[in-house]
Residue frames as a rotation matrix with the C-alpha (Angstrom) as fourth column:
UNK 1
0.504 -0.615 -0.606 -28.03
-0.826 -0.548 -0.131 7.86
-0.252 0.567 -0.784 16.03
UNK 2
0.870 -0.254 0.423 -26.33
0.314 0.946 -0.077 5.24
-0.381 0.200 0.903 13.91
UNK 3
0.314 -0.861 -0.401 -22.70
-0.771 -0.477 0.421 5.21
-0.554 0.177 -0.813 13.02
UNK 4
0.994 -0.043 -0.101 -21.33
-0.037 0.736 -0.676 3.30
0.104 0.676 0.730 10.09
UNK 5
0.418 -0.898 0.140 -17.92
-0.154 0.082 0.985 1.89
-0.896 -0.433 -0.104 10.79
UNK 6
0.570 -0.248 -0.783 -15.68
-0.821 -0.178 -0.542 2.30
-0.005 0.952 -0.305 7.76
UNK 7
0.622 -0.436 0.650 -13.83
0.198 0.891 0.409 -0.71
-0.757 -0.126 0.641 6.43
UNK 8
-0.157 -0.771 -0.617 -10.78
-0.663 -0.381 0.644 -0.87
-0.732 0.510 -0.452 4.22
UNK 9
0.933 0.351 -0.082 -11.20
-0.273 0.538 -0.798 -2.24
-0.236 0.766 0.598 0.72
UNK 10
0.257 -0.914 0.314 -8.03
-0.105 0.297 0.949 -4.32
-0.961 -0.277 -0.019 0.59
UNK 11
0.172 -0.154 0.973 -8.27
0.879 0.469 -0.081 -5.12
-0.444 0.870 0.216 -3.12
UNK 12
0.813 0.185 0.552 -8.69
0.454 -0.794 -0.403 -1.48
0.363 0.579 -0.730 -4.14
UNK 13
0.807 -0.591 -0.004 -5.95
-0.401 -0.552 0.731 -0.43
-0.434 -0.588 -0.683 -1.72
UNK 14
0.128 -0.764 0.633 -3.64
0.342 0.633 0.695 -3.02
-0.931 0.127 0.342 -3.27
UNK 15
0.415 0.093 0.905 -4.47
0.909 -0.071 -0.410 -1.68
0.026 0.993 -0.114 -6.72
UNK 16
0.990 -0.062 0.128 -3.56
-0.072 -0.995 0.068 1.81
0.123 -0.077 -0.989 -5.49
UNK 17
0.468 -0.870 0.157 -0.21
-0.250 0.041 0.968 0.59
-0.848 -0.492 -0.198 -4.19
UNK 18
0.055 -0.412 0.910 0.51
0.765 0.604 0.227 -1.14
-0.642 0.683 0.348 -7.49
UNK 19
0.670 0.281 0.688 -0.53
0.695 -0.564 -0.446 1.90
0.263 0.776 -0.573 -9.55
UNK 20
0.952 -0.306 0.010 1.47
-0.284 -0.869 0.406 4.32
-0.115 -0.389 -0.914 -7.39
UNK 21
0.268 -0.886 0.379 4.54
0.114 0.420 0.901 2.08
-0.957 -0.198 0.214 -7.58
UNK 22
0.112 -0.163 0.980 4.33
0.962 0.266 -0.065 2.03
-0.250 0.950 0.186 -11.37
UNK 23
0.853 0.266 0.449 3.70
0.392 -0.895 -0.214 5.79
0.345 0.358 -0.868 -11.56
UNK 24
0.782 -0.623 -0.028 6.78
-0.361 -0.489 0.794 6.32
-0.508 -0.611 -0.607 -9.38
UNK 25
0.550 -0.563 -0.617 8.77
-0.667 0.148 -0.730 4.29
0.502 0.813 -0.294 -11.91
UNK 26
-0.265 -0.634 0.726 9.71
-0.940 0.338 -0.047 1.68
-0.216 -0.695 -0.686 -9.32
UNK 27
-0.231 0.133 -0.964 9.98
-0.348 0.914 0.209 -2.06
0.909 0.384 -0.165 -9.71
UNK 28
0.858 0.499 -0.126 8.80
-0.113 0.421 0.900 -4.42
0.502 -0.758 0.417 -6.99
UNK 29
0.333 -0.830 -0.448 12.47
0.846 0.473 -0.246 -5.15
0.416 -0.297 0.860 -6.30
UNK 30
-0.517 -0.518 0.682 13.25
0.230 -0.851 -0.473 -1.45
0.825 -0.088 0.558 -5.81
UNK 31
0.254 0.685 0.682 10.35
-0.623 -0.424 0.658 -1.09
0.740 -0.592 0.319 -3.38
UNK 32
0.832 -0.043 -0.553 11.48
0.335 0.833 0.440 -4.25
0.442 -0.551 0.708 -1.62
UNK 33
-0.156 -0.985 -0.068 14.91
0.771 -0.078 -0.632 -2.66
0.618 -0.151 0.772 -1.16
UNK 34
-0.224 0.153 0.962 13.36
-0.331 -0.941 0.072 0.50
0.916 -0.303 0.262 0.34
UNK 35
0.674 0.611 0.416 11.82
-0.610 0.143 0.779 -1.63
0.417 -0.779 0.469 3.08
UNK 36
-0.339 -0.890 0.306 14.83
-0.937 0.288 -0.199 -3.89
0.089 -0.354 -0.931 3.46
UNK 37
0.617 0.613 0.493 12.73
-0.616 0.767 -0.182 -7.00
-0.490 -0.192 0.851 2.85
UNK 38
-0.457 -0.815 0.357 14.65
-0.416 0.550 0.724 -10.15
-0.786 0.183 -0.590 1.91
UNK 39
-0.718 0.321 0.618 11.84
0.662 0.591 0.461 -11.29
-0.218 0.740 -0.636 -0.42
UNK 40
-0.923 0.371 0.100 9.13
-0.282 -0.832 0.478 -9.40
0.261 0.413 0.873 -2.35
UNK 41
-0.629 0.712 -0.311 6.27
0.658 0.701 0.275 -11.50
0.414 -0.032 -0.910 -0.94
UNK 42
-0.363 0.507 -0.782 4.89
0.665 -0.447 -0.599 -8.76
-0.653 -0.737 -0.175 1.34
UNK 43
-0.671 0.075 -0.738 4.73
-0.399 -0.875 0.274 -6.27
-0.625 0.478 0.616 -1.52
UNK 44
-0.866 0.386 -0.317 2.97
-0.132 0.436 0.890 -8.77
0.482 0.813 -0.327 -3.78
UNK 45
-0.491 0.708 -0.507 0.47
0.867 0.455 -0.204 -9.49
0.087 -0.539 -0.838 -0.99
UNK 46
-0.450 0.312 -0.837 -0.20
0.200 -0.878 -0.435 -5.76
-0.870 -0.363 0.333 -0.57
UNK 47
-0.788 0.061 -0.613 -0.67
-0.560 -0.486 0.671 -5.32
-0.257 0.872 0.417 -4.32
UNK 48
-0.755 0.517 -0.403 -3.04
0.089 0.689 0.719 -8.29
0.649 0.508 -0.566 -4.56
UNK 49
-0.132 0.740 0.660 -5.05
-0.761 -0.502 0.411 -7.14
0.636 -0.448 0.629 -1.55
UNK 50
0.389 0.250 -0.887 -4.39
0.221 0.909 0.353 -10.27
0.894 -0.333 0.299 0.49
UNK 51
0.069 -0.375 -0.925 -2.52
0.996 -0.023 0.084 -8.33
-0.053 -0.927 0.372 3.19
UNK 52
0.894 0.211 0.395 -2.26
0.227 -0.974 0.008 -4.73
0.386 0.082 -0.919 4.34
UNK 53
-0.185 -0.967 0.177 0.94
0.281 -0.225 -0.933 -2.85
0.942 -0.123 0.313 5.08
UNK 54
-0.010 0.102 -0.995 1.47
1.000 -0.023 -0.012 -2.12
-0.024 -0.995 -0.102 8.75
UNK 55
0.880 0.408 -0.244 0.99
0.428 -0.904 0.030 1.46
-0.208 -0.131 -0.969 9.88
UNK 56
0.254 -0.862 -0.438 4.72
-0.112 -0.476 0.872 2.18
-0.961 -0.173 -0.218 9.85
UNK 57
-0.569 -0.437 0.697 5.00
0.593 0.370 0.715 0.71
-0.571 0.820 0.048 6.34
UNK 58
0.414 0.766 0.491 2.08
0.910 -0.356 -0.212 2.87
0.012 0.535 -0.845 5.19
UNK 59
0.746 -0.231 -0.625 3.98
0.036 -0.923 0.384 5.92
-0.665 -0.309 -0.679 6.44
UNK 60
-0.339 -0.939 0.055 6.98
0.027 0.049 0.998 4.83
-0.940 0.340 0.009 4.36
UNK 61
-0.287 0.311 0.906 4.84
0.926 0.334 0.179 4.13
-0.247 0.890 -0.384 1.27
UNK 62
0.773 0.630 -0.071 3.27
0.605 -0.766 -0.218 7.58
-0.192 0.126 -0.973 1.54
UNK 63
0.423 -0.702 -0.572 6.71
-0.212 -0.691 0.691 9.18
-0.881 -0.171 -0.441 1.76
UNK 64
-0.535 -0.656 0.532 8.09
0.319 0.427 0.846 7.16
-0.782 0.622 -0.019 -1.16
UNK 65
-0.243 0.547 0.801 5.07
0.970 0.125 0.209 7.96
0.014 0.828 -0.561 -3.35
UNK 66
-0.985 -0.170 0.001 4.82
0.169 -0.980 -0.103 11.59
0.018 -0.101 0.995 -2.14
UNK 67
-0.203 0.973 0.112 1.17
-0.065 -0.127 0.990 11.18
0.977 0.194 0.089 -1.12
UNK 68
-0.289 0.237 0.928 -0.86
-0.953 -0.162 -0.255 11.10
0.090 -0.958 0.272 2.08
UNK 69
-0.947 -0.030 0.320 -1.70
-0.114 0.963 -0.245 7.74
-0.301 -0.268 -0.915 3.64
UNK 70
-0.083 0.996 0.017 -5.37
-0.116 0.007 -0.993 8.52
-0.990 -0.084 0.115 2.92
UNK 71
0.183 0.102 -0.978 -4.51
-0.951 -0.234 -0.202 8.55
-0.249 0.967 0.054 -0.79
UNK 72
-0.772 -0.516 -0.371 -3.30
-0.582 0.809 0.084 4.94
0.256 0.280 -0.925 -0.53
UNK 73
-0.882 0.441 0.167 -6.11
0.222 0.700 -0.678 3.47
-0.416 -0.561 -0.716 1.57
UNK 74
-0.653 0.754 -0.069 -9.51
-0.361 -0.229 0.904 2.92
0.666 0.615 0.422 -0.03
UNK 75
-0.855 0.423 0.298 -12.45
-0.223 0.218 -0.950 2.79
-0.467 -0.879 -0.092 2.38
UNK 76
-0.673 0.728 0.132 -15.80
0.630 0.471 0.618 1.13
0.388 0.499 -0.775 1.72
């Protein structure tokens, strides 16, 4: 029996975050304020797929966008 371990497509996940932010009518600055970040760098990294939000930040993103975490994450 073989089992394929799923991986996260960071670029597609970042595109999802960007799309959902825009659909929610939020600017990067507004999302930055939700998280209490002093700079927007983390959000830009998420959107560009160079970094992933932590689990607790994914929970917050899902709540802000009114979706499930599985709707944000894209698996290969």
